[in-house]
VMD Tcl script that draws the C-alpha trace (Angstrom):
set ca {
  {33.08 -144.75 244.77}
  {30.80 -147.74 244.06}
  {28.63 -149.97 246.20}
  {30.72 -152.45 248.18}
  {31.66 -153.92 251.53}
  {34.32 -152.72 253.97}
  {36.78 -155.63 254.06}
  {39.69 -154.25 256.09}
  {40.88 -151.22 258.05}
  {44.36 -150.66 259.42}
  {46.42 -147.87 260.92}
  {48.74 -146.17 258.47}
  {51.38 -143.62 259.41}
  {49.00 -140.66 258.98}
  {45.65 -142.12 259.98}
  {43.70 -145.19 258.96}
  {43.30 -147.00 255.65}
  {39.92 -148.37 254.56}
  {39.68 -151.19 252.01}
  {36.38 -151.71 250.20}
  {35.62 -154.64 247.90}
  {33.37 -153.96 244.91}
  {31.67 -156.36 242.54}
  {32.02 -155.37 238.90}
  {31.22 -157.60 235.94}
  {33.12 -155.26 233.62}
  {36.40 -156.25 235.24}
  {37.93 -159.62 234.37}
  {37.88 -161.11 237.87}
  {34.51 -159.63 238.83}
  {35.74 -157.77 241.92}
  {38.14 -154.99 242.69}
  {39.36 -153.08 245.73}
  {39.34 -149.38 246.46}
  {41.83 -148.28 249.09}
  {41.45 -144.96 250.93}
  {44.43 -144.10 253.12}
  {45.33 -141.33 255.58}
  {41.74 -141.02 256.76}
  {39.66 -140.77 259.91}
  {36.81 -143.28 259.35}
  {33.25 -142.21 260.14}
  {32.09 -143.26 263.62}
  {30.58 -146.73 263.46}
  {32.23 -147.78 260.19}
  {33.26 -151.40 260.69}
  {34.62 -154.33 258.72}
  {31.72 -156.08 257.02}
  {29.64 -152.90 256.69}
  {27.97 -152.41 253.31}
  {28.58 -149.01 251.71}
  {26.78 -147.37 248.84}
  {28.09 -145.13 246.10}
  {28.19 -141.60 247.49}
  {28.39 -142.57 251.18}
  {30.83 -140.53 253.26}
  {33.10 -143.17 254.79}
  {35.81 -140.93 256.25}
  {37.38 -137.52 256.48}
  {41.04 -136.68 255.97}
  {43.25 -137.51 258.91}
  {44.73 -134.61 260.89}
  {48.39 -134.66 259.89}
  {49.28 -131.56 261.94}
  {51.16 -133.65 264.47}
  {53.07 -135.58 261.81}
  {56.85 -135.29 262.13}
  {57.12 -135.18 258.34}
  {55.00 -132.03 257.97}
  {52.80 -133.67 255.33}
  {49.61 -131.78 254.53}
  {46.27 -133.64 254.78}
  {45.58 -135.65 251.63}
  {43.86 -138.81 250.43}
  {45.96 -141.67 249.15}
  {43.62 -143.54 246.78}
  {44.43 -146.82 245.04}
  {42.51 -149.42 243.09}
  {43.48 -153.05 242.76}
  {42.51 -156.52 241.61}
  {42.99 -159.11 244.34}
  {44.49 -162.46 243.33}
  {42.39 -165.61 243.61}
  {44.31 -166.62 246.74}
  {44.06 -163.21 248.36}
  {43.10 -162.94 252.05}
  {42.15 -159.86 254.05}
  {43.83 -161.25 257.17}
  {46.63 -158.92 258.33}
  {46.06 -156.50 255.44}
  {48.67 -153.71 255.50}
  {50.75 -151.54 253.16}
  {53.06 -154.43 252.25}
  {50.00 -156.28 250.98}
  {49.30 -153.48 248.52}
  {52.90 -153.55 247.28}
  {52.89 -157.32 246.62}
  {51.98 -158.00 242.97}
  {51.25 -161.67 243.73}
  {48.43 -160.52 246.03}
  {47.10 -157.36 244.36}
  {47.48 -155.95 240.86}
  {47.18 -152.17 241.02}
  {44.84 -150.61 238.44}
  {44.83 -147.37 236.54}
  {41.91 -145.61 238.27}
  {40.90 -143.84 235.05}
  {39.70 -147.21 233.69}
  {37.24 -147.56 236.60}
  {36.18 -144.04 237.54}
  {32.95 -143.32 235.71}
  {32.31 -139.69 236.61}
  {33.83 -136.53 235.13}
  {37.54 -136.25 235.81}
  {40.64 -134.65 234.39}
  {43.94 -136.45 233.92}
  {46.96 -134.16 234.09}
  {50.15 -134.95 232.21}
  {53.17 -135.54 234.44}
  {54.84 -132.54 232.78}
  {52.04 -130.36 234.18}
  {53.42 -128.45 237.19}
  {50.13 -128.99 239.09}
  {51.14 -132.67 239.39}
  {54.26 -131.70 241.31}
  {53.25 -128.63 243.32}
  {51.60 -128.58 246.73}
}
mol new
graphics top color blue
foreach p $ca { graphics top sphere $p radius 0.5 }
foreach p [lrange $ca 0 end-1] q [lrange $ca 1 end] { graphics top cylinder $p $q radius 0.2 }
display resetview
């Protein structure tokens, strides 16, 4: 998405999640996180590795063996970490804790062409 540093990786129920910290003066706190879940990280990708905009960091995890029958997909989130935020033991509960991370509307950060669909649009609900 943007230049940054891999700050955490953890196993999620469909693959691995990768958390990248980005510096951005346009955002109030100067840094934000991008979270890519249900992935298979590229070989050699490690915590502390710098990444550049456009780098391939992962592929979609193979969900064929999932008991839930979920098709391969990317779960993408953006967030602002609190001042007292720590990457130690980062997991899904961390993302769902507003005192640690404030989730962002990705359309305020994504700076390339995109299309936002209204929730009434059936494409938002169909697989």
